[in-house]
MARTOR-100650 format. One record per residue (C-alpha): residue number from 1; x, y negated, z negated. Coordinates in Angstrom, 1 decimal, padded with zeros to 4 digits, m for minus. Example, Ala and Ser with C-alpha at 12.3 -4.5 7.8 and 13.67 -1.06 7.14 Angstrom:
! MARTOR-100650
num; px; py; pz
1; 012.3; 004.5; m007.8
2; 013.7; 001.1; m007.1
This chain:
! MARTOR-100650
num; px; py; pz
1; 116.6; m178.6; m060.0
2; 119.2; m178.1; m062.7
3; 117.8; m175.6; m065.2
4; 119.5; m174.3; m068.3
5; 118.8; m170.6; m068.5
6; 119.9; m168.4; m071.4
7; 122.3; m165.6; m070.4
8; 120.5; m162.8; m072.4
9; 117.5; m163.3; m070.2
10; 119.3; m162.9; m066.8
11; 117.7; m159.5; m066.4
12; 114.4; m161.3; m065.8
13; 115.7; m162.3; m062.4
14; 116.3; m158.7; m061.4
15; 113.6; m156.1; m060.4
16; 112.3; m153.9; m063.3
17; 108.8; m152.6; m063.6
18; 108.7; m153.4; m067.3
19; 110.5; m156.2; m069.1
20; 110.1; m156.2; m072.9
21; 111.4; m159.2; m074.9
22; 111.2; m159.1; m078.7
23; 112.8; m160.8; m081.7
24; 112.2; m163.5; m084.2
25; 111.4; m167.2; m084.1
26; 113.5; m169.4; m081.9
27; 114.7; m166.4; m079.8
28; 113.9; m168.3; m076.6
29; 111.5; m165.5; m075.4
30; 108.5; m167.6; m074.2
31; 110.6; m170.5; m072.9
32; 112.7; m168.1; m070.8
33; 109.8; m166.3; m069.4
34; 108.0; m169.5; m068.5
35; 111.1; m170.8; m066.8
36; 111.7; m167.6; m064.8
37; 108.1; m167.3; m063.6
38; 107.9; m171.0; m062.6
39; 111.1; m170.5; m060.5
40; 109.7; m167.3; m058.9
41; 106.5; m169.2; m058.1
42; 108.6; m171.8; m056.2
43; 110.6; m169.2; m054.2
44; 107.5; m167.5; m052.7
45; 103.8; m167.0; m053.2
46; 103.1; m164.9; m056.3
47; 100.1; m164.3; m058.5
48; 100.7; m164.3; m062.2
49; 098.3; m163.1; m064.9
50; 099.1; m164.6; m068.3
51; 097.3; m162.7; m070.9
52; 097.1; m161.7; m074.6
53; 094.7; m159.6; m076.6
54; 092.4; m162.4; m077.8
55; 092.0; m165.7; m075.9
56; 088.9; m167.7; m076.9
57; 089.9; m170.9; m075.1
58; 092.7; m172.0; m072.7
59; 094.4; m173.5; m075.8
60; 095.1; m170.0; m077.0
61; 097.1; m169.2; m073.8
62; 100.6; m170.2; m072.5
63; 099.0; m172.8; m070.3
64; 100.3; m175.7; m072.4
65; 103.9; m174.2; m072.4
66; 103.9; m173.9; m068.6
67; 102.6; m177.5; m068.3
68; 105.3; m178.8; m070.6
69; 108.1; m177.2; m068.5
70; 106.5; m178.4; m065.3
71; 106.6; m181.9; m066.7
72; 110.1; m181.5; m068.1
73; 111.6; m180.5; m064.8
74; 109.2; m182.7; m062.8
75; 108.1; m179.9; m060.5
76; 105.8; m181.7; m058.2
77; 104.7; m178.6; m056.3
78; 102.5; m177.4; m059.2
79; 099.0; m178.7; m059.7
80; 098.0; m178.2; m063.3
81; 094.3; m177.5; m063.4
82; 092.2; m177.1; m066.5
83; 092.2; m173.3; m066.5
84; 094.8; m172.4; m063.9
85; 098.0; m173.7; m062.3
86; 098.5; m173.6; m058.5
87; 101.5; m174.3; m056.3
88; 100.0; m176.5; m053.6
89; 102.9; m175.7; m051.2
90; 103.0; m171.9; m051.1
91; 099.8; m170.9; m053.0
92; 101.5; m169.4; m056.1
93; 098.9; m169.1; m058.9
94; 098.9; m168.7; m062.7
95; 095.7; m167.2; m064.2
96; 094.9; m167.0; m067.9
97; 092.6; m164.3; m069.3
98; 092.2; m162.5; m072.7
99; 092.4; m158.7; m072.5
100; 089.8; m157.9; m075.1
101; 086.9; m159.9; m073.6
102; 087.6; m159.7; m069.9
103; 088.0; m156.0; m069.4
104; 085.9; m155.6; m066.2
105; 087.2; m158.8; m064.6
106; 090.8; m157.8; m065.2
107; 090.3; m154.3; m063.9
108; 089.0; m155.7; m060.6
109; 091.9; m158.1; m060.1
110; 093.9; m157.7; m056.9
111; 097.4; m158.8; m055.8
112; 098.8; m159.5; m059.3
113; 102.6; m159.6; m058.9
114; 103.5; m160.4; m062.5
115; 101.6; m159.8; m065.7
116; 102.9; m161.7; m068.8
117; 101.6; m160.4; m072.1
118; 102.2; m163.0; m074.8
119; 102.0; m162.1; m078.6
120; 102.1; m158.5; m077.4
121; 102.5; m157.1; m080.9
122; 098.7; m157.6; m081.2
123; 097.7; m155.7; m078.1
124; 095.8; m152.5; m078.7
125; 096.5; m149.1; m077.1
126; 093.2; m149.4; m075.2
127; 094.3; m152.7; m073.7
128; 097.6; m151.3; m072.6
129; 095.8; m148.3; m071.0
130; 093.7; m150.9; m069.1
131; 096.5; m153.2; m067.9
132; 099.2; m150.8; m066.8
133; 097.3; m149.2; m063.9
134; 095.6; m152.6; m063.1
135; 099.0; m154.2; m062.2
136; 099.5; m152.0; m059.1
137; 100.8; m154.3; m056.3
138; 103.9; m153.0; m054.7
139; 106.9; m154.3; m056.7
140; 104.7; m155.7; m059.4
141; 106.0; m156.1; m063.0
142; 104.7; m156.2; m066.5
143; 106.4; m158.6; m068.9
144; 105.8; m158.8; m072.7
145; 107.0; m161.1; m075.4
146; 106.5; m160.3; m079.0
147; 107.7; m160.4; m082.6
148; 107.2; m156.8; m084.0
149; 104.5; m156.6; m086.7
150; 104.3; m152.9; m087.6
151; 106.7; m150.0; m087.1
152; 104.1; m148.4; m084.7
153; 103.0; m151.4; m082.7
154; 101.5; m149.9; m079.4
155; 103.6; m152.2; m077.2
156; 106.9; m151.1; m078.9
157; 105.9; m147.4; m079.1
158; 104.9; m147.4; m075.4
159; 107.9; m149.2; m073.9
160; 110.8; m149.5; m076.3
161; 110.9; m146.3; m078.4
162; 112.1; m144.2; m075.5
163; 112.5; m146.6; m072.6
164; 112.4; m145.4; m069.0
165; 115.1; m146.4; m066.4
166; 112.7; m149.0; m064.9
167; 112.4; m150.8; m068.3
168; 114.7; m153.5; m069.5
169; 114.6; m154.5; m073.2
170; 115.8; m157.9; m074.4
171; 116.1; m158.5; m078.2
172; 117.1; m162.0; m079.2
173; 117.0; m164.1; m082.4
174; 117.9; m167.6; m083.4
175; 121.7; m166.9; m083.4
176; 121.4; m166.2; m079.7
177; 119.9; m169.7; m079.1
178; 122.4; m172.4; m078.1
179; 119.6; m175.0; m078.6
180; 118.9; m174.0; m082.2
181; 118.2; m177.3; m083.9
182; 119.2; m178.4; m087.4
183; 115.5; m178.7; m088.3
184; 114.9; m175.1; m087.5
185; 118.2; m174.1; m089.2
186; 117.0; m175.7; m092.5
187; 113.7; m174.0; m092.2
188; 115.4; m170.6; m091.6
189; 117.8; m171.0; m094.5
190; 115.0; m172.0; m096.9
191; 112.9; m168.9; m095.9
192; 116.0; m166.7; m096.3
193; 116.7; m168.0; m099.8
194; 113.1; m167.8; m101.0
195; 111.7; m164.6; m099.5
196; 114.2; m162.4; m097.7
197; 111.6; m159.8; m096.5
198; 109.6; m162.6; m094.9
199; 112.8; m164.0; m093.4
200; 113.6; m160.7; m091.8
201; 110.1; m160.6; m090.2
202; 109.9; m164.2; m089.1
203; 113.5; m164.9; m088.1
204; 115.0; m161.5; m087.3
205; 111.8; m160.0; m085.7
206; 111.7; m157.0; m087.9
207; 108.4; m155.2; m088.6
208; 106.5; m156.8; m091.5
209; 104.6; m154.0; m093.1
210; 107.2; m151.4; m093.8
211; 105.6; m148.3; m095.3
212; 105.1; m148.5; m099.0
213; 106.5; m145.0; m099.4
214; 109.8; m145.7; m097.6
215; 112.8; m144.6; m099.7
216; 114.9; m147.7; m098.7
217; 113.7; m151.3; m098.4
218; 114.6; m153.0; m095.2
219; 115.9; m156.1; m097.1
220; 118.3; m153.9; m099.2
221; 119.7; m152.3; m096.0
222; 120.1; m155.6; m094.3
223; 121.9; m157.1; m097.2
224; 124.3; m154.1; m097.3
225; 125.0; m154.6; m093.7
226; 125.8; m158.3; m094.3
227; 127.9; m157.6; m097.4
228; 131.7; m157.5; m097.3
229; 133.7; m155.7; m100.1
230; 137.2; m154.5; m100.6
231; 137.9; m150.8; m099.9
232; 138.6; m149.3; m103.4
233; 138.5; m145.7; m104.3
234; 138.7; m142.4; m102.4
235; 138.2; m141.8; m098.7
236; 135.4; m139.4; m097.8
237; 133.7; m138.2; m094.6
238; 130.2; m136.9; m093.9
239; 129.5; m134.8; m090.8
240; 126.0; m134.0; m089.6
241; 126.2; m131.3; m087.0
242; 123.8; m131.1; m084.1
243; 121.5; m128.1; m084.1
244; 119.2; m128.8; m081.1
245; 119.5; m130.1; m077.6
246; 118.8; m133.8; m078.2
247; 120.3; m134.0; m081.7
248; 123.7; m135.7; m082.1
249; 126.8; m134.8; m084.1
250; 127.6; m137.8; m086.2
251; 130.6; m138.5; m088.5
252; 130.9; m141.4; m091.1
253; 134.0; m142.4; m093.1
254; 134.0; m144.5; m096.2
255; 136.6; m145.9; m098.6
256; 134.9; m146.3; m101.9
257; 131.6; m148.1; m101.2
258; 132.8; m149.6; m097.9
259; 132.0; m147.8; m094.6
260; 135.0; m147.9; m092.4
261; 134.1; m146.1; m089.2
262; 131.8; m143.6; m087.5
263; 131.6; m141.4; m084.4
264; 128.7; m140.0; m082.4
265; 128.9; m137.0; m080.0
266; 126.4; m135.3; m077.8
267; 126.3; m131.6; m076.9
268; 129.7; m130.6; m078.1
269; 130.5; m127.0; m079.3
270; 131.6; m126.1; m082.8
271; 135.3; m126.0; m082.0
272; 135.2; m129.5; m080.5
273; 133.3; m130.7; m083.6
274; 136.1; m129.4; m085.8
275; 138.8; m131.0; m083.6
276; 137.0; m134.3; m083.7
277; 136.6; m134.1; m087.5
278; 140.3; m133.4; m087.9
279; 141.2; m136.3; m085.7
280; 138.8; m138.5; m087.6
281; 140.7; m137.9; m090.9
282; 144.1; m138.1; m089.2
283; 144.8; m134.5; m090.2
284; 144.9; m135.6; m093.9
285; 143.9; m132.4; m095.8
286; 143.3; m134.4; m099.1
287; 140.2; m136.2; m097.6
288; 136.9; m134.6; m098.6
289; 134.8; m133.6; m095.5
290; 131.2; m133.0; m096.5
291; 129.4; m131.0; m093.8
292; 125.7; m130.2; m093.3
293; 126.2; m126.5; m093.8
294; 122.8; m125.3; m092.5
295; 122.6; m123.7; m089.0
296; 125.6; m124.2; m086.8
297; 127.2; m126.4; m089.4
298; 128.2; m123.3; m091.2
299; 130.6; m122.5; m088.4
300; 132.2; m126.0; m088.7
301; 132.6; m125.4; m092.5
302; 134.3; m122.0; m091.9
303; 136.7; m123.3; m089.3
304; 137.8; m126.3; m091.4
305; 138.2; m124.1; m094.5
306; 140.3; m121.7; m092.5
307; 142.6; m124.5; m091.5
308; 143.1; m125.5; m095.1
309; 141.0; m128.7; m095.0
310; 139.1; m130.1; m098.0
311; 135.7; m129.2; m096.7
312; 132.6; m129.3; m098.9
313; 129.5; m127.5; m097.6
314; 126.2; m129.2; m098.3
315; 122.9; m127.4; m097.8
316; 120.1; m130.0; m097.3
317; 117.5; m127.5; m098.5
318; 119.6; m126.3; m101.5
319; 119.1; m126.9; m105.2
320; 119.9; m130.5; m106.2
321; 122.0; m131.7; m109.1
322; 118.8; m132.8; m110.9
323; 116.2; m130.2; m110.0
324; 113.7; m131.7; m112.5
325; 113.5; m134.9; m110.5
326; 114.0; m133.7; m106.9
327; 112.8; m130.8; m104.9
328; 116.0; m130.3; m102.8
329; 119.4; m131.7; m102.0
330; 118.1; m133.9; m099.1
331; 115.7; m135.7; m101.4
332; 118.4; m136.3; m104.0
333; 120.8; m137.6; m101.3
334; 118.3; m140.3; m100.3
335; 117.5; m141.5; m103.8
336; 121.1; m141.4; m105.0
337; 122.0; m143.6; m101.9
338; 119.1; m146.0; m102.7
339; 120.4; m146.5; m106.3
340; 123.8; m147.7; m105.0
341; 123.0; m149.5; m101.8
342; 123.1; m152.9; m103.6
343; 126.9; m152.5; m103.9
344; 127.6; m151.0; m100.5
345; 129.2; m152.5; m097.4
346; 127.6; m150.8; m094.4
347; 128.3; m151.2; m090.7
348; 125.7; m153.5; m089.0
349; 123.8; m151.1; m086.7
350; 120.2; m151.6; m085.7
351; 119.6; m147.9; m085.0
352; 121.1; m146.9; m088.3
353; 118.9; m149.5; m090.0
354; 115.8; m148.1; m088.4
355; 116.6; m144.6; m089.5
356; 117.5; m145.6; m093.1
357; 114.3; m147.6; m093.5
358; 112.0; m145.2; m091.8
359; 112.2; m142.1; m094.0
360; 109.1; m141.7; m096.2
361; 108.7; m139.8; m099.6
362; 106.1; m138.4; m101.8
363; 105.6; m136.6; m105.1
364; 104.8; m132.9; m105.1
365; 102.7; m130.9; m107.6
366; 105.7; m130.4; m109.9
367; 106.3; m134.1; m110.1
368; 109.4; m134.0; m108.0
369; 110.3; m136.7; m105.5
370; 110.6; m135.3; m102.0
371; 111.3; m136.9; m098.7
372; 109.3; m136.1; m095.6
373; 110.5; m133.2; m093.5
374; 112.9; m133.9; m090.7
375; 110.3; m132.5; m088.2
376; 107.7; m135.0; m089.4
377; 110.1; m137.9; m089.2
378; 111.1; m136.8; m085.7
379; 107.5; m136.6; m084.6
380; 106.9; m140.2; m085.8
381; 110.2; m141.7; m084.7
382; 110.8; m139.6; m081.5
383; 114.3; m138.5; m082.5
384; 116.3; m136.9; m085.3
385; 117.8; m139.2; m088.1
386; 121.3; m138.1; m087.3
387; 123.0; m141.4; m088.2
388; 121.3; m141.6; m091.6
389; 122.0; m138.0; m092.4
390; 125.7; m138.3; m091.7
391; 126.0; m141.5; m093.7
392; 124.1; m140.0; m096.7
393; 126.4; m137.0; m096.6
394; 129.4; m139.3; m096.7
395; 128.1; m140.8; m100.0
396; 126.6; m137.7; m101.7
397; 128.4; m136.0; m104.5
398; 127.2; m132.4; m104.8
399; 127.3; m130.7; m108.2
400; 130.3; m128.4; m108.8
401; 128.8; m125.0; m109.6
402; 130.1; m123.4; m112.7
403; 130.7; m119.6; m112.8
404; 129.4; m117.9; m115.9
405; 131.3; m114.8; m116.8
406; 129.4; m112.3; m119.0
407; 131.4; m109.5; m120.7
408; 129.7; m106.2; m121.2
């Protein structure tokens, strides 16, 4: 057989315990999984459980998709039965069961080599706790295809937030699809023009229900990452210095409202941070370097100042320019950034996008707007928002403190 198989999905042909495939419409996820499993079922005898959270009838399953490709490639070895598909030569078998209504039956299943969870964004935490230990055959694998619905979908939180070495993650969208049709393209462009937030969910696979109390809208960040502007104005740098073991030291450089470049470092000492910052500005002492001055960042500030560089210390927990509106500098940084993002040109980076759109805010008893603590964010997201902090530092303009002299 001659089969066209998309390059992004080649990891499906290699051994991984967990294979997670997510993205938007026309990202070739289900088609690629179907093809790969049919081929594996020809090579040797396997048992495949095709499942989803709710499956009332066989029509709710991937049975029809498997049948379509069997017919397309004229694979005569497969006998398509009403509720199963069997390879009549080597005994490979495809079984279709819903997780929610077949708990005991699935728990007792033996010799499952592959478990494919379709529409996995809908799978509950309880169902995952059921299926993971059930697929226990030596060398068995769990595959999932999904379009993320919420930021905290159990499937994404379990396998993709902090993936293990035996996990492969494949993220594809329509632009990865060499077979993307004109009909689908027109549908995509219409959705993009009429409802950008809906477009991001359907066609780019981004979570739909972003928290109402997020400082930055996902659509605004996405547009800023698509925008191209001319670099006009001053060049400035923001440096967020790592304070804990897993945190990263991050530097961003902008020219006016256009981000030019960034650097990420792990576990480097203060003197190395200073050296990298100096290299980042090409030793130009006129460029403003804004440094998170709390904790070990104070040492970076001191060393840059001693070298005659234009360093500006910023204390995230300090008094903001507008102390009536914000509780501290960090909150003001976020909202100042949000007010100008519709004019910015940001580097397209999925990790940065997640950090920028994931920070929540509230109003305190004084009526001040305040962002959630870094600890709370880190507990939710599993890591520190180092990229976002450095970028916001790069754009923030701290108030120049006036010195009042009183004669006595």
